[in-house]
Kinemage of the C-alpha trace (Angstrom):
@kinemage 1
@onewidth
@group {chain A} dominant
@subgroup {mainchain}
@vectorlist {calphas} color= white
{ca met a 1} P -5.453 -2.400 -27.529
{ca tyr a 2} L -8.435 0.087 -26.828
{ca his a 3} L -7.935 3.782 -26.250
{ca pro a 4} L -10.856 5.631 -25.126
{ca ser a 5} L -11.712 8.976 -27.411
{ca gly a 6} L -10.671 12.247 -25.661
{ca ser a 7} L -15.002 13.354 -26.166
{ca val a 8} L -15.921 10.243 -23.972
{ca ala a 9} L -16.546 11.054 -20.774
{ca arg a 10} L -14.813 9.137 -17.942
{ca gln a 11} L -15.961 6.798 -16.021
{ca ser a 12} L -17.239 6.965 -12.393
{ca ala a 13} L -14.721 7.179 -9.650
{ca gly a 14} L -14.337 3.786 -8.088
{ca ser a 15} L -15.438 1.652 -10.967
{ca ala a 16} L -12.167 -0.482 -12.264
{ca ala a 17} L -10.802 1.501 -14.820
{ca gly a 18} L -10.431 4.601 -12.221
{ca val a 19} L -8.179 2.132 -10.205
{ca leu a 20} L -5.749 3.577 -8.349
{ca asp a 21} L -6.587 7.350 -9.625
{ca pro a 22} L -5.527 9.879 -7.144
{ca arg a 23} L -7.846 12.364 -8.278
{ca ser a 24} L -10.793 9.196 -7.781
{ca ala a 25} L -10.142 9.671 -3.756
{ca asp a 26} L -11.672 11.902 -1.495
{ca pro a 27} L -10.888 15.738 -2.530
{ca arg a 28} L -11.331 16.982 0.502
{ca ser a 29} L -8.029 14.931 1.698
{ca pro a 30} L -4.570 17.461 1.763
{ca asp a 31} L -2.793 16.072 -1.407
{ca thr a 32} L -0.122 14.476 0.462
{ca glu a 33} L 1.828 11.190 -0.140
{ca ala a 34} L -0.760 8.157 0.780
{ca ile a 35} L -1.280 4.706 -0.166
{ca leu a 36} L -4.923 4.707 -2.476
{ca phe a 37} L -6.046 1.045 -2.228
{ca gln a 38} L -9.614 -0.024 -3.075
{ca arg a 39} L -12.540 -1.437 -1.435
{ca cys a 40} L -15.891 -3.274 -2.576
{ca thr a 41} L -18.540 -1.919 -2.658
{ca trp a 42} L -20.485 -5.352 -2.309
{ca cys a 43} L -18.450 -6.791 0.775
{ca gly a 44} L -16.045 -4.316 2.323
{ca thr a 45} L -13.300 -6.220 1.234
{ca ala a 46} L -9.781 -3.773 1.312
{ca met a 47} L -7.481 -4.843 -1.837
{ca tyr a 48} L -4.336 -3.248 -2.599
{ca his a 49} L -3.822 -2.741 -6.732
{ca arg a 50} L -6.669 -5.559 -7.695
{ca leu a 51} L -9.142 -4.825 -10.202
{ca leu a 52} L -11.187 -7.707 -8.923
{ca cys a 53} L -12.272 -8.321 -5.116
{ca pro a 54} L -10.771 -11.523 -4.458
{ca val a 55} L -13.438 -12.560 -2.323
{ca cys a 56} L -16.671 -11.787 -4.204
{ca gln a 57} L -15.290 -11.297 -7.846
{ca gly a 58} L -17.025 -7.816 -7.430
{ca ser a 59} L -15.816 -5.008 -9.840
{ca asp a 60} L -17.114 -2.219 -8.019
{ca leu a 61} L -14.302 -0.877 -6.232
{ca arg a 62} L -14.174 2.412 -5.059
{ca thr a 63} L -10.525 4.079 -4.374
{ca glu a 64} L -9.824 4.895 -0.770
{ca arg a 65} L -6.652 6.795 0.986
{ca ser a 66} L -5.258 4.860 3.919
{ca gly a 67} L -4.191 6.134 7.111
{ca gly a 68} L -0.797 5.200 6.737
{ca thr a 69} L 0.141 2.742 9.828
{ca gly a 70} L 0.228 -0.650 9.667
{ca thr a 71} L 2.252 -3.725 11.097
{ca val a 72} L 4.596 -5.901 10.191
{ca arg a 73} L 3.854 -9.479 9.052
{ca his a 74} L 6.990 -10.625 7.946
{ca ser a 75} L 9.723 -9.246 6.973
{ca thr a 76} L 12.860 -11.145 5.073
{ca val a 77} L 16.798 -9.443 4.419
{ca val a 78} L 17.648 -9.712 0.574
{ca his a 79} L 21.082 -9.722 -0.643
{ca arg a 80} L 20.704 -10.066 -4.339
{ca asn a 81} L 21.000 -7.598 -6.758
{ca thr a 82} L 21.936 -4.651 -4.411
{ca pro a 83} L 25.051 -3.504 -3.092
{ca ala a 84} L 24.095 -3.660 0.537
{ca ala a 85} L 21.425 -5.865 2.415
{ca arg a 86} L 17.561 -4.254 2.592
{ca asn a 87} L 14.704 -5.959 4.002
{ca val a 88} L 11.472 -6.617 2.173
{ca ser a 89} L 8.543 -6.606 4.148
{ca leu a 90} L 4.898 -7.723 4.021
{ca ile a 91} L 2.677 -4.808 5.973
{ca glu a 92} L -0.824 -5.408 6.749
{ca met a 93} L -2.147 -2.032 7.388
{ca ala a 94} L -5.009 -0.720 9.692
{ca glu a 95} L -7.598 -1.193 6.999
{ca gly a 96} L -7.418 -4.319 6.123
{ca phe a 97} L -5.344 -4.751 3.104
{ca val a 98} L -1.268 -6.285 3.053
{ca val a 99} L 1.367 -4.455 0.998
{ca arg a 100} L 4.752 -5.264 -0.075
{ca gly a 101} L 7.614 -2.356 1.044
{ca arg a 102} L 10.663 -1.647 2.880
{ca val a 103} L 11.322 -0.757 6.596
{ca met a 104} L 13.893 1.726 6.852
{ca gly a 105} L 16.580 0.891 9.909
{ca pro a 106} L 19.019 -1.887 10.416
{ca pro a 107} L 17.708 -5.257 8.240
{ca val a 108} L 18.062 -7.600 10.994
{ca gly a 109} L 16.125 -5.151 13.165
{ca ile a 110} L 12.943 -5.558 11.577
{ca his a 111} L 10.630 -8.202 13.230
{ca gly a 112} L 6.842 -9.528 12.684
{ca gly a 113} L 4.745 -7.341 14.920
{ca asp a 114} L 6.715 -4.375 14.034
{ca arg a 115} L 4.374 -0.848 14.146
{ca val a 116} L 5.152 0.687 11.380
{ca arg a 117} L 4.100 4.383 9.578
{ca leu a 118} L 3.932 5.074 5.819
{ca phe a 119} L 7.436 6.919 5.251
{ca thr a 120} L 7.005 7.823 1.339
{ca ala a 121} L 4.220 6.334 -0.939
{ca lys a 122} L 6.952 5.534 -3.535
{ca asp a 123} L 10.155 4.750 -3.348
{ca pro a 124} L 12.435 6.527 -6.184
{ca val a 125} L 14.557 3.467 -7.166
{ca arg a 126} L 12.179 0.635 -6.733
{ca gly a 127} L 8.765 2.163 -6.704
{ca glu a 128} L 7.677 0.494 -3.246
{ca pro a 129} L 6.425 2.138 -0.148
{ca val a 130} L 8.996 3.065 2.368
{ca phe a 131} L 7.897 2.736 5.797
{ca gln a 132} L 9.463 3.764 9.092
{ca leu a 133} L 9.308 2.301 12.614
{ca ile a 134} L 6.792 3.692 14.726
{ca asp a 135} L 8.066 2.338 18.751
{ca glu a 136} L 11.675 1.656 18.623
{ca pro a 137} L 12.459 -1.850 19.073
{ca tyr a 138} L 13.632 -2.857 22.980
{ca arg a 139} L 14.430 -6.753 22.064
{ca ala a 140} L 17.759 -6.342 23.933
{ca trp a 141} L 15.996 -5.918 27.017
{ca ser a 142} L 13.801 -8.814 27.214
Protein backbone atom coordinates (compact mmCIF):
# COMPACT_ATOMS: atom_id res chain seq x y z
CA MET A 1 0.00 0.00 0.00
CA TYR A 2 1.33 3.41 -0.94
CA HIS A 3 1.44 6.14 1.72
CA PRO A 4 2.46 9.60 0.53
CA SER A 5 5.02 11.37 2.65
CA GLY A 6 4.23 14.68 4.31
CA SER A 7 6.79 16.52 2.18
CA VAL A 8 5.05 15.69 -1.11
CA ALA A 9 2.63 18.39 -2.28
CA ARG A 10 -1.02 17.36 -2.28
CA GLN A 11 -2.48 16.75 -5.74
CA SER A 12 -4.69 19.44 -7.16
CA ALA A 13 -8.43 19.53 -6.49
CA GLY A 14 -10.52 17.39 -8.76
CA SER A 15 -7.96 14.67 -9.31
CA ALA A 16 -8.82 11.08 -8.50
CA ALA A 17 -6.75 11.30 -5.31
CA GLY A 18 -8.87 14.19 -4.03
CA VAL A 19 -12.22 12.44 -4.54
CA LEU A 20 -14.86 13.89 -2.25
CA ASP A 21 -12.37 15.94 -0.31
CA PRO A 22 -14.39 18.76 1.27
CA ARG A 23 -11.40 21.09 0.89
CA SER A 24 -11.48 20.61 -2.88
CA ALA A 25 -15.06 21.94 -3.17
CA ASP A 26 -15.74 25.61 -3.75
CA PRO A 27 -14.14 27.49 -0.81
CA ARG A 28 -16.54 30.45 -1.21
CA SER A 29 -19.59 28.35 -0.30
CA PRO A 30 -20.58 28.13 3.36
CA ASP A 31 -19.35 25.16 5.32
CA THR A 32 -22.73 23.47 5.68
CA GLU A 33 -23.71 19.84 5.28
CA ALA A 34 -23.98 19.00 1.63
CA ILE A 35 -23.54 16.08 -0.71
CA LEU A 36 -20.27 16.26 -2.61
CA PHE A 37 -20.17 14.66 -6.05
CA GLN A 38 -17.81 14.50 -9.00
CA ARG A 39 -18.19 15.91 -12.50
CA CYS A 40 -16.06 14.71 -15.39
CA THR A 41 -14.11 17.57 -16.96
CA TRP A 42 -14.12 15.83 -20.38
CA CYS A 43 -17.79 14.93 -20.91
CA GLY A 44 -19.53 16.75 -18.02
CA THR A 45 -21.17 13.64 -16.54
CA ALA A 46 -22.13 13.96 -12.86
CA MET A 47 -21.52 10.94 -10.63
CA TYR A 48 -21.44 9.98 -6.97
CA HIS A 49 -18.45 8.21 -5.37
CA ARG A 50 -16.59 7.14 -8.51
CA LEU A 51 -12.94 7.02 -9.45
CA LEU A 52 -13.54 6.95 -13.21
CA CYS A 53 -16.25 8.48 -15.36
CA PRO A 54 -18.81 5.77 -16.29
CA VAL A 55 -19.31 7.36 -19.73
CA CYS A 56 -15.83 8.20 -21.07
CA GLN A 57 -13.65 6.42 -18.46
CA GLY A 58 -11.83 9.69 -17.78
CA SER A 59 -10.07 10.15 -14.46
CA ASP A 60 -10.02 13.95 -14.44
CA LEU A 61 -12.91 14.58 -12.05
CA ARG A 62 -13.65 17.77 -10.16
CA THR A 63 -15.53 17.81 -6.87
CA GLU A 64 -18.68 19.92 -6.66
CA ARG A 65 -21.29 20.62 -4.00
CA SER A 66 -24.88 19.56 -4.66
CA GLY A 67 -27.80 21.95 -4.19
CA GLY A 68 -29.53 19.22 -2.17
CA THR A 69 -32.80 18.84 -4.10
CA GLY A 70 -33.89 15.80 -6.05
CA THR A 71 -36.64 13.40 -7.03
CA VAL A 72 -37.32 9.91 -5.72
CA ARG A 73 -36.63 7.50 -8.56
CA HIS A 74 -37.43 4.30 -6.61
CA SER A 75 -38.30 3.50 -3.02
CA THR A 76 -38.66 0.22 -1.18
CA VAL A 77 -39.50 -0.78 2.41
CA VAL A 78 -36.88 -2.87 4.24
CA HIS A 79 -37.74 -4.98 7.29
CA ARG A 80 -34.47 -6.85 7.89
CA ASN A 81 -31.72 -5.95 10.37
CA THR A 82 -33.85 -3.21 11.88
CA PRO A 83 -36.38 -3.12 14.73
CA ALA A 84 -38.85 -1.18 12.59
CA ALA A 85 -39.51 -0.90 8.88
CA ARG A 86 -37.48 1.72 7.03
CA ASN A 87 -37.31 2.89 3.45
CA VAL A 88 -34.37 2.77 1.10
CA SER A 89 -34.68 5.11 -1.86
CA LEU A 90 -32.78 6.00 -5.00
CA ILE A 91 -32.76 9.77 -5.33
CA GLU A 92 -32.00 11.45 -8.64
CA MET A 93 -30.43 14.77 -7.73
CA ALA A 94 -31.00 17.95 -9.74
CA GLU A 95 -27.37 17.86 -10.93
CA GLY A 96 -27.95 14.51 -12.68
CA PHE A 97 -26.41 11.88 -10.40
CA VAL A 98 -28.22 9.19 -8.39
CA VAL A 99 -27.62 8.55 -4.69
CA ARG A 100 -28.99 5.91 -2.34
CA GLY A 101 -30.49 7.25 0.87
CA ARG A 102 -33.43 7.36 3.23
CA VAL A 103 -36.47 9.63 3.08
CA MET A 104 -38.02 10.70 6.38
CA GLY A 105 -41.67 9.88 6.86
CA PRO A 106 -43.82 6.76 6.82
CA PRO A 107 -42.06 4.15 4.65
CA VAL A 108 -45.21 3.32 2.67
CA GLY A 109 -45.84 7.03 1.97
CA ILE A 110 -42.72 7.51 -0.19
CA HIS A 111 -43.27 7.01 -3.93
CA GLY A 112 -41.41 7.52 -7.17
CA GLY A 113 -41.71 11.10 -8.39
CA ASP A 114 -41.83 12.69 -4.91
CA ARG A 115 -39.61 15.76 -4.62
CA VAL A 116 -37.12 15.75 -1.73
CA ARG A 117 -34.44 17.96 -0.21
CA LEU A 118 -31.35 16.99 1.79
CA PHE A 119 -31.88 16.90 5.56
CA THR A 120 -28.47 15.58 6.60
CA ALA A 121 -25.57 14.36 4.47
CA LYS A 122 -24.69 11.48 6.79
CA ASP A 123 -27.04 9.49 8.99
CA PRO A 124 -25.17 8.70 12.24
CA VAL A 125 -26.37 5.07 12.25
CA ARG A 126 -26.17 3.97 8.61
CA GLY A 127 -23.89 6.67 7.14
CA GLU A 128 -26.21 7.38 4.22
CA PRO A 129 -27.84 10.69 3.23
CA VAL A 130 -31.25 11.48 4.74
CA PHE A 131 -33.87 13.45 2.80
CA GLN A 132 -37.22 15.02 3.64
CA LEU A 133 -40.24 15.51 1.39
CA ILE A 134 -40.62 18.99 -0.10
CA ASP A 135 -44.29 18.60 -0.98
CA GLU A 136 -46.61 16.65 1.28
CA PRO A 137 -48.25 13.84 -0.69
CA TYR A 138 -51.95 14.25 -1.43
CA ARG A 139 -52.48 10.77 -2.85
CA ALA A 140 -55.57 10.12 -0.71
CA TRP A 141 -57.40 12.94 -2.52
CA SER A 142 -56.92 11.61 -6.04
